[in-house]
PABAMI-657290 format. One line per field, with one value per residue (C-alpha): residue number from 1; residue in three letters; y, z, x. Coordinates in steps of 0.5 Angstrom, whole numbers, plus 2048, in hexadecimal, padded with zeros to 3 digits. Example, Ala and Ser with C-alpha at 12.3 -4.5 7.8 and 13.67 -1.06 7.14 Angstrom:
PABAMI-657290
resi	c(1 | 2) $
resn	c(Ala | Ser) $
c2	c(7F7 | 7FE) $
c3	c(810 | 80E) $
c1	c(819 | 81B) $
END
This chain:
PABAMI-657290
resi	c(1 | 2 | 3 | 4 | 5 | 6 | 7 | 8 | 9 | 10 | 11 | 12 | 13 | 14 | 15 | 16 | 17 | 18 | 19 | 20 | 21 | 22 | 23 | 24 | 25 | 26 | 27 | 28 | 29 | 30 | 31 | 32 | 33 | 34 | 35 | 36 | 37 | 38 | 39 | 40 | 41 | 42 | 43 | 44 | 45 | 46 | 47 | 48 | 49 | 50 | 51 | 52 | 53 | 54 | 55 | 56 | 57 | 58 | 59 | 60 | 61 | 62 | 63 | 64 | 65 | 66 | 67 | 68 | 69 | 70 | 71 | 72 | 73 | 74 | 75 | 76 | 77 | 78 | 79 | 80 | 81 | 82 | 83 | 84 | 85 | 86 | 87 | 88 | 89 | 90 | 91 | 92 | 93 | 94 | 95 | 96 | 97 | 98 | 99 | 100 | 101 | 102 | 103 | 104 | 105 | 106 | 107 | 108 | 109 | 110 | 111 | 112 | 113 | 114 | 115 | 116 | 117 | 118 | 119 | 120 | 121 | 122 | 123 | 124 | 125 | 126 | 127 | 128 | 129 | 130 | 131 | 132 | 133 | 134 | 135 | 136 | 137 | 138 | 139 | 140 | 141 | 142 | 143 | 144 | 145 | 146 | 147 | 148 | 149 | 150 | 151 | 152 | 153 | 154 | 155 | 156 | 157 | 158 | 159 | 160 | 161 | 162 | 163 | 164 | 165 | 166 | 167 | 168 | 169 | 170 | 171 | 172 | 173 | 174 | 175 | 176 | 177 | 178 | 179 | 180 | 181 | 182 | 183 | 184 | 185 | 186 | 187 | 188 | 189 | 190 | 191 | 192 | 193 | 194 | 195 | 196 | 197 | 198 | 199 | 200 | 201 | 202 | 203 | 204 | 205 | 206 | 207 | 208 | 209 | 210 | 211 | 212 | 213 | 214 | 215 | 216 | 217 | 218 | 219 | 220 | 221 | 222 | 223 | 224 | 225 | 226 | 227 | 228 | 229 | 230 | 231 | 232 | 233 | 234 | 235 | 236 | 237 | 238 | 239 | 240 | 241 | 242 | 243 | 244 | 245 | 246 | 247 | 248 | 249 | 250 | 251 | 252 | 253 | 254 | 255 | 256 | 257 | 258 | 259 | 260 | 261 | 262 | 263 | 264 | 265 | 266 | 267 | 268 | 269 | 270 | 271 | 272 | 273 | 274 | 275 | 276 | 277 | 278 | 279 | 280 | 281 | 282 | 283 | 284 | 285 | 286 | 287 | 288 | 289 | 290 | 291 | 292 | 293 | 294 | 295 | 296 | 297 | 298 | 299 | 300 | 301 | 302 | 303 | 304 | 305 | 306 | 307 | 308 | 309 | 310 | 311 | 312 | 313 | 314 | 315 | 316 | 317 | 318 | 319 | 320 | 321 | 322 | 323 | 324 | 325 | 326 | 327 | 328 | 329 | 330 | 331 | 332 | 333 | 334 | 335 | 336 | 337 | 338 | 339 | 340 | 341 | 342 | 343 | 344 | 345 | 346 | 347 | 348 | 349 | 350 | 351 | 352 | 353 | 354 | 355 | 356 | 357 | 358 | 359 | 360 | 361 | 362 | 363 | 364 | 365 | 366 | 367 | 368 | 369 | 370 | 371 | 372 | 373 | 374 | 375 | 376 | 377 | 378 | 379 | 380 | 381 | 382 | 383 | 384 | 385 | 386 | 387 | 388 | 389 | 390 | 391 | 392 | 393 | 394 | 395 | 396 | 397 | 398 | 399 | 400 | 401 | 402 | 403 | 404 | 405 | 406 | 407 | 408 | 409 | 410 | 411 | 412 | 413 | 414 | 415 | 416 | 417 | 418 | 419 | 420 | 421 | 422 | 423 | 424 | 425 | 426 | 427 | 428 | 429 | 430 | 431 | 432 | 433 | 434 | 435 | 436 | 437 | 438 | 439 | 440) $
resn	c(Met | Lys | Asp | Thr | Ala | Leu | Cys | Ser | Ile | Glu | Ala | Glu | Gln | Gly | Ile | Leu | Gly | Ala | Ile | Leu | Ile | Lys | Pro | Ser | Ile | Ile | Ala | Arg | Val | Ser | Ser | Leu | Ile | Arg | Pro | Glu | Asp | Phe | Tyr | Arg | Pro | Ala | His | Arg | Asp | Thr | Phe | Glu | Val | Met | Gln | His | Met | Ala | Leu | Glu | Gly | Ala | Ser | Ile | Asp | Ile | Val | Asn | Leu | Ala | Glu | Arg | Leu | Arg | Lys | Ala | Gly | Lys | Leu | Asp | Ala | Val | Gly | Gly | Ile | Pro | Phe | Ile | Thr | His | Leu | Gly | Asn | Val | Glu | Ala | Thr | Thr | Ala | Gly | Val | Asp | Gly | Tyr | Cys | Glu | Thr | Val | Lys | Ala | Tyr | Ser | Arg | Arg | Arg | Arg | Ile | Ala | Glu | Ile | Ala | Arg | Gln | Val | Met | Glu | Gly | Ala | Asn | Asp | Met | Lys | Lys | Asp | Ile | Ala | Ala | Met | Glu | Asn | Glu | Leu | Gln | Asp | Ala | Leu | Met | Glu | Glu | Ala | Glu | Gln | Phe | Gly | Glu | His | Lys | Ser | Val | Tyr | Asp | Ala | Gln | Ala | Leu | Val | Phe | Ala | Leu | Gln | Asp | Asp | Ile | Asp | Arg | Arg | Ala | Arg | Gly | Glu | Lys | Ser | Gly | Val | Lys | Thr | Gly | Leu | Phe | Ser | Ile | Asp | Ser | His | Ile | Gly | Ser | Met | Glu | Ala | Gly | Asn | Leu | Val | Ile | Leu | Ala | Gly | Arg | Pro | Ser | His | Gly | Lys | Ser | Ala | Leu | Ala | Cys | Thr | Ile | Ala | Ile | Asn | Ala | Ala | Lys | Ala | Gly | Lys | Arg | Ile | Leu | Trp | Phe | Thr | Leu | Glu | Met | Asp | Ala | Val | Glu | Thr | Ala | Arg | Arg | Ile | Val | Ser | Asn | Leu | Ser | Gly | Val | Asp | Asn | Glu | Lys | Phe | Lys | Ser | Pro | Glu | Leu | Arg | Ala | Met | Thr | Glu | Glu | Glu | Arg | Gly | Met | Tyr | Ile | Gln | Gly | Tyr | Glu | Gln | Leu | Ala | Arg | Leu | Gly | Leu | Tyr | Val | Ser | Glu | Ile | Thr | Asn | Gln | Thr | Pro | Leu | Asp | Ile | Trp | Arg | Thr | Ala | Gln | Arg | Ile | Lys | Ala | Ala | Gly | Gly | Leu | Asp | Leu | Val | Ile | Ile | Asp | Tyr | Ile | Gly | Leu | Met | Ser | Ala | Gly | Arg | Lys | Lys | Glu | Glu | Asn | Arg | Thr | Gln | Glu | Val | Ser | Tyr | Ile | Thr | Arg | Thr | Leu | Lys | Asn | Met | Ala | Gly | Thr | Leu | Lys | Val | Pro | Val | Leu | Ala | Leu | Ser | Gln | Leu | Asn | Arg | Ala | Asn | Asp | Lys | Glu | Gly | Arg | Met | Pro | Arg | Leu | Ser | Asp | Leu | Arg | Asp | Ser | Gly | Ser | Ile | Glu | Gln | Asp | Ala | Asn | Ile | Val | Met | Leu | Ile | His | Arg | Asp | Ser | His | Leu | Ala | Glu | Asn | Gly | Thr | Leu | Ala | Tyr | Glu | Asn | Thr | Ala | Thr | Leu | Asp | Ile | Ala | Lys | Val | Arg | Asp | Gly | Arg | Thr | Gly | Ser | Val | Lys | Leu | Asp | Phe | Thr | Pro | Ala | Cys | Ser | Ala | Phe | Asp | Asp | His | Lys | Glu) $
c2	c(804 | 7FF | 800 | 800 | 807 | 809 | 80A | 80F | 80A | 810 | 814 | 80E | 80D | 814 | 814 | 80E | 811 | 818 | 814 | 811 | 818 | 81B | 816 | 81B | 81C | 815 | 818 | 81D | 818 | 813 | 818 | 819 | 812 | 80B | 805 | 802 | 808 | 806 | 802 | 7FE | 7F8 | 7FA | 801 | 7FF | 7FA | 7FF | 805 | 801 | 7FE | 806 | 807 | 802 | 804 | 80B | 809 | 805 | 80B | 807 | 80B | 80B | 80A | 805 | 800 | 800 | 800 | 7FA | 7F6 | 7F7 | 7F5 | 7EE | 7ED | 7EE | 7E9 | 7EE | 7F0 | 7EC | 7ED | 7F5 | 7F4 | 7F3 | 7F7 | 7FA | 7FD | 800 | 803 | 806 | 809 | 80D | 80F | 812 | 819 | 81B | 821 | 822 | 829 | 825 | 81F | 822 | 822 | 81B | 819 | 81D | 819 | 812 | 814 | 816 | 810 | 80C | 80F | 80E | 807 | 806 | 80A | 806 | 800 | 803 | 805 | 7FD | 7FB | 800 | 7FE | 7F7 | 7F9 | 7FD | 7F7 | 7F3 | 7F4 | 7F0 | 7F6 | 7FC | 803 | 806 | 801 | 802 | 80A | 809 | 804 | 809 | 80F | 80B | 808 | 80F | 812 | 80C | 80D | 815 | 813 | 80E | 812 | 818 | 81A | 818 | 810 | 80C | 807 | 809 | 804 | 806 | 807 | 80C | 80F | 811 | 814 | 818 | 81B | 81D | 820 | 824 | 826 | 828 | 82C | 830 | 832 | 834 | 838 | 834 | 831 | 838 | 836 | 83C | 841 | 843 | 84A | 84B | 84B | 848 | 842 | 841 | 841 | 83B | 837 | 839 | 839 | 834 | 82F | 82B | 825 | 828 | 828 | 82F | 82F | 836 | 835 | 83A | 83B | 83F | 847 | 846 | 848 | 841 | 843 | 84A | 847 | 842 | 849 | 84C | 846 | 845 | 84D | 84D | 846 | 849 | 850 | 84B | 849 | 842 | 83F | 83E | 83A | 83C | 838 | 83D | 838 | 83C | 843 | 845 | 848 | 84F | 84F | 84B | 851 | 856 | 853 | 853 | 85A | 85D | 859 | 85C | 863 | 864 | 866 | 864 | 85E | 861 | 867 | 863 | 861 | 868 | 86B | 86D | 86D | 873 | 871 | 872 | 878 | 87B | 878 | 871 | 871 | 872 | 86C | 868 | 869 | 867 | 861 | 85E | 85F | 85C | 856 | 855 | 854 | 84E | 847 | 846 | 841 | 840 | 83B | 83C | 836 | 833 | 82C | 82A | 823 | 821 | 81E | 825 | 829 | 824 | 825 | 82D | 82D | 829 | 82D | 833 | 830 | 82E | 835 | 838 | 836 | 835 | 837 | 837 | 834 | 837 | 834 | 838 | 833 | 82C | 82C | 82E | 828 | 821 | 81B | 81A | 812 | 80F | 80A | 80A | 80E | 813 | 81A | 818 | 813 | 818 | 81D | 818 | 816 | 81D | 81F | 819 | 81A | 822 | 81F | 81B | 820 | 825 | 81F | 81E | 825 | 827 | 82D | 82F | 82E | 833 | 831 | 834 | 830 | 832 | 831 | 82E | 832 | 82F | 835 | 83A | 836 | 835 | 83C | 83A | 83A | 835 | 82F | 829 | 825 | 82A | 829 | 827 | 821 | 81D | 81B | 81A | 821 | 822 | 81B | 81D | 824 | 826 | 82D | 82E | 836 | 838 | 83F | 842 | 849 | 84B | 84E | 852 | 854 | 85B | 860 | 85D | 856 | 853 | 850 | 855 | 852 | 855 | 858 | 853 | 84C | 846 | 841 | 83A | 837 | 830 | 82B | 82C | 826 | 82A | 830 | 832 | 833 | 839 | 83F | 845 | 84C | 84F | 856 | 855 | 85B | 858 | 85D | 85B | 854 | 855 | 852 | 854 | 853 | 856 | 85C | 85E) $
c3	c(834 | 836 | 834 | 83B | 83B | 835 | 839 | 83E | 842 | 846 | 83F | 83D | 844 | 843 | 83D | 83F | 846 | 842 | 83E | 845 | 847 | 841 | 83C | 836 | 835 | 832 | 82B | 82C | 82F | 829 | 824 | 827 | 829 | 827 | 82B | 829 | 82B | 832 | 835 | 83A | 837 | 83D | 83B | 834 | 835 | 83A | 835 | 830 | 834 | 836 | 82F | 82E | 834 | 831 | 82A | 82E | 832 | 838 | 83F | 840 | 847 | 84B | 84C | 845 | 843 | 847 | 845 | 83E | 83F | 842 | 83C | 837 | 83B | 83D | 844 | 847 | 842 | 843 | 84B | 84D | 851 | 855 | 84E | 84C | 853 | 853 | 84C | 850 | 855 | 850 | 851 | 84A | 847 | 841 | 83F | 83F | 83A | 834 | 837 | 83A | 833 | 830 | 835 | 833 | 82B | 82C | 830 | 82B | 825 | 829 | 829 | 822 | 820 | 825 | 821 | 81A | 81D | 81F | 818 | 815 | 819 | 817 | 810 | 811 | 813 | 80E | 808 | 803 | 803 | 7FE | 802 | 7FD | 7FE | 806 | 805 | 801 | 806 | 80C | 809 | 807 | 80E | 811 | 80D | 80E | 816 | 815 | 811 | 816 | 81C | 819 | 81B | 815 | 815 | 80F | 810 | 814 | 817 | 818 | 81F | 81D | 818 | 81D | 822 | 81D | 81A | 821 | 823 | 81C | 81E | 825 | 823 | 81E | 823 | 827 | 821 | 821 | 819 | 816 | 811 | 80D | 809 | 803 | 805 | 7FE | 7FE | 7F7 | 7F9 | 800 | 7FE | 7F9 | 7FD | 804 | 807 | 807 | 80C | 810 | 80C | 805 | 7FF | 7FB | 7F4 | 7F1 | 7EA | 7E4 | 7DE | 7E0 | 7E0 | 7E2 | 7E9 | 7ED | 7F2 | 7F3 | 7F4 | 7F9 | 7FC | 7FD | 801 | 805 | 807 | 808 | 80C | 811 | 812 | 814 | 81A | 816 | 816 | 80F | 80D | 806 | 801 | 7FC | 7F8 | 7F2 | 7F6 | 7FB | 802 | 800 | 7FA | 7FE | 803 | 7FD | 7FB | 801 | 803 | 7FD | 7FD | 804 | 803 | 7FC | 7F9 | 7F3 | 7F3 | 7EF | 7F3 | 7F8 | 7F4 | 7F3 | 7F7 | 7FE | 7FB | 7F8 | 7F3 | 7F8 | 7FA | 801 | 802 | 7FF | 804 | 809 | 806 | 806 | 80D | 80F | 80B | 80D | 815 | 813 | 810 | 817 | 81B | 816 | 818 | 811 | 810 | 809 | 807 | 801 | 800 | 7F9 | 7F7 | 7FD | 7FE | 801 | 807 | 808 | 808 | 80D | 812 | 811 | 812 | 818 | 81B | 81A | 81D | 823 | 824 | 824 | 820 | 818 | 814 | 80D | 809 | 802 | 7FD | 7F7 | 7F3 | 7F2 | 7EB | 7EF | 7F4 | 7F4 | 7F7 | 7FA | 7F9 | 7F5 | 7F1 | 7EA | 7E9 | 7E3 | 7E5 | 7E5 | 7EA | 7EE | 7EE | 7F0 | 7F6 | 7F8 | 7F8 | 7FB | 801 | 801 | 802 | 808 | 80B | 80B | 80F | 814 | 815 | 815 | 811 | 80A | 804 | 7FE | 7F9 | 7F2 | 7EC | 7E5 | 7DF | 7D8 | 7D2 | 7CF | 7D1 | 7CE | 7C8 | 7C7 | 7C9 | 7CF | 7D6 | 7DA | 7DD | 7E2 | 7DC | 7DB | 7E2 | 7E0 | 7E2 | 7E5 | 7E6 | 7ED | 7EE | 7ED | 7F0 | 7F7 | 7F7 | 7FB | 7F8 | 7F1 | 7EE | 7E7 | 7E6 | 7DF | 7DD | 7D6 | 7D2 | 7CC | 7C7 | 7CA | 7C5 | 7C6 | 7C4 | 7CB | 7CF | 7D3 | 7D8 | 7DB | 7E2 | 7E3 | 7E4 | 7E3 | 7E9 | 7E7 | 7ED | 7EA | 7F0 | 7F7 | 7FB | 800 | 7FC | 7F5 | 7EF | 7EA | 7E8 | 7EB | 7E9 | 7EC | 7EC | 7EB | 7ED | 7EA | 7ED | 7F4 | 7F3 | 7F6 | 7F4 | 7F6 | 7F5 | 7EE | 7EE | 7E8) $
c1	c(83B | 835 | 82E | 82C | 82F | 82B | 824 | 821 | 81C | 81A | 817 | 814 | 810 | 80F | 80B | 807 | 806 | 803 | 7FE | 7FB | 7FB | 7F8 | 7F6 | 7F4 | 7FB | 7FC | 7FB | 800 | 805 | 804 | 805 | 80C | 80E | 80D | 80C | 813 | 816 | 816 | 81C | 818 | 813 | 80F | 80E | 80D | 808 | 804 | 804 | 801 | 7FC | 7FA | 7FA | 7F5 | 7F1 | 7F1 | 7EE | 7E9 | 7E7 | 7E8 | 7EA | 7F2 | 7F3 | 7F7 | 7F1 | 7EF | 7F6 | 7F8 | 7F2 | 7F3 | 7FB | 7F8 | 7F3 | 7F9 | 7FD | 802 | 801 | 806 | 80B | 80B | 80C | 805 | 801 | 807 | 809 | 803 | 802 | 809 | 807 | 801 | 806 | 80B | 80D | 80B | 808 | 803 | 807 | 80E | 80B | 80E | 815 | 814 | 813 | 819 | 81D | 81A | 81B | 822 | 824 | 820 | 824 | 82B | 82A | 828 | 82F | 832 | 830 | 832 | 839 | 83A | 838 | 83D | 842 | 841 | 841 | 847 | 84B | 849 | 84E | 84A | 845 | 845 | 847 | 842 | 83C | 83D | 83D | 836 | 834 | 835 | 832 | 82C | 82C | 82C | 827 | 822 | 823 | 822 | 81B | 819 | 81A | 817 | 810 | 80D | 80E | 80E | 809 | 802 | 7FE | 7F6 | 7F8 | 7FD | 7F9 | 7F4 | 7F9 | 7FC | 7F6 | 7F3 | 7FA | 7FA | 7F3 | 7F5 | 7FB | 7F7 | 7F3 | 7F8 | 7FB | 801 | 801 | 800 | 806 | 80A | 807 | 80A | 808 | 804 | 7FD | 7FC | 800 | 7FE | 7F7 | 7F8 | 7FD | 7FB | 802 | 808 | 807 | 80C | 80E | 80C | 811 | 810 | 813 | 813 | 816 | 817 | 81C | 822 | 821 | 819 | 81A | 81A | 820 | 81D | 816 | 819 | 81D | 816 | 813 | 819 | 819 | 811 | 812 | 817 | 814 | 80E | 813 | 815 | 81C | 81E | 824 | 826 | 82B | 82D | 831 | 833 | 833 | 838 | 836 | 838 | 834 | 82E | 82F | 82F | 828 | 825 | 827 | 825 | 81E | 81D | 81F | 81C | 823 | 826 | 82A | 830 | 831 | 833 | 839 | 83C | 842 | 840 | 839 | 83A | 834 | 82F | 82C | 82B | 824 | 826 | 82C | 827 | 823 | 829 | 82B | 823 | 824 | 82A | 828 | 821 | 825 | 829 | 823 | 820 | 821 | 824 | 82A | 82D | 832 | 836 | 83A | 839 | 838 | 834 | 832 | 82B | 82F | 833 | 82C | 829 | 82F | 82F | 827 | 828 | 82D | 829 | 823 | 826 | 82A | 823 | 81E | 81C | 816 | 818 | 81E | 81F | 823 | 826 | 826 | 825 | 829 | 82F | 82F | 832 | 830 | 836 | 836 | 83C | 837 | 837 | 830 | 82E | 82B | 824 | 825 | 829 | 824 | 81F | 823 | 824 | 81D | 81B | 820 | 81E | 817 | 819 | 81D | 817 | 813 | 818 | 81A | 813 | 814 | 812 | 817 | 817 | 81B | 81D | 81D | 81F | 81A | 81C | 81C | 816 | 811 | 816 | 816 | 80F | 80D | 808 | 808 | 80C | 808 | 80A | 80D | 812 | 816 | 81D | 821 | 81B | 814 | 815 | 815 | 80E | 80C | 810 | 80D | 807 | 807 | 80A | 80A | 80D | 80F | 80F | 810 | 80F | 815 | 816 | 81C | 81F | 822 | 829 | 826 | 826 | 821 | 81D | 818 | 812 | 811 | 80B | 80B | 806 | 806 | 803 | 801 | 801 | 801 | 7FE | 7FC | 7F8 | 7F6 | 7F4 | 7F8 | 7F7 | 7FC | 7FD | 800 | 806 | 80A | 811 | 816 | 81D | 821 | 81F | 81E | 817 | 810 | 80A | 802 | 800 | 7FD | 7F8) $
END
């Protein structure tokens, strides 16, 4: 297929025509596409000139646009006055500009993928090239492509920063960037919400409740109408469903395992039925596949988002992921790659990613609260994350000599890039894997 087939001239002209109709939409358009996404150089040059005019506060109309292109020495190159006049007559609507941008962006990505495919074919036909090296290059190229063409660009010039800021202000005014709340007031009062592009880390030692807190957050978000994709790398789908329905119904998790639910009272059976009926209505998706790589997760998340939208990705947990690359790396390097890729995924998919992580044993041995330096395997976890929360439950020796954990937890919100740090207390109901704000 030739590159000339990988474009929509009509959509490109529709964008430029819509800006002429309503110049104020250029901030919105600039947040969705870049000049280089246009296939025709004339359209690319015209869009860049329009951006400069907007930043200077100049009126974007046919007369001024023609003059600016003339001064830039580009008027003849784009097609002269007939080209500008044609843009003014394009049957475009400002309401449809998002769709035009989506089409132009999609074709831009297709051209990039076609270029990657050409490079792969050349490499595959070179018998001197190592197969593993080619696979790594392909994976890196695909991830770079996804990051490059996401809403969050890797490099912003001053002009792009202005448009990004203005679009953010406009979206917040329309209530479009409220993010995803945890549903626990004590946490949300510190972090606000988990916003698109955020990598949020929830870390703790085994049995301290990090999976249960993630379950509570998933359910609260789903109840609020959000679509959640939850990767449960150490639990199967049945165990996950049991936890969710237990949380929703308030019925002890263990009673779900009794034959024909005979351990439940009639009242509890009614609560159980209400719980699974409620689960059936939630926008909650669960993946039970183990040993996931960042690319596996990325692909699944893209598929779910394309099918109907996506608001939050939860990964339980980083320690059970592999980098999926055949390079000789130690675990620290692997985890650094994983967290960096998850951060890129959050930006590209425009959703927050809540990833669980284990802490090392230092705080247990020293009898203290966990801290950021206890994050296991890699300092890059702290570096890449927008928010880091550390969960801890006090324990004591039971009569049988085993550790018994308290039904309260301390959550240290140790890092917040756009909020405030601090510790909060939560109440925990282990039988239902449910957390709630602490009640005195």
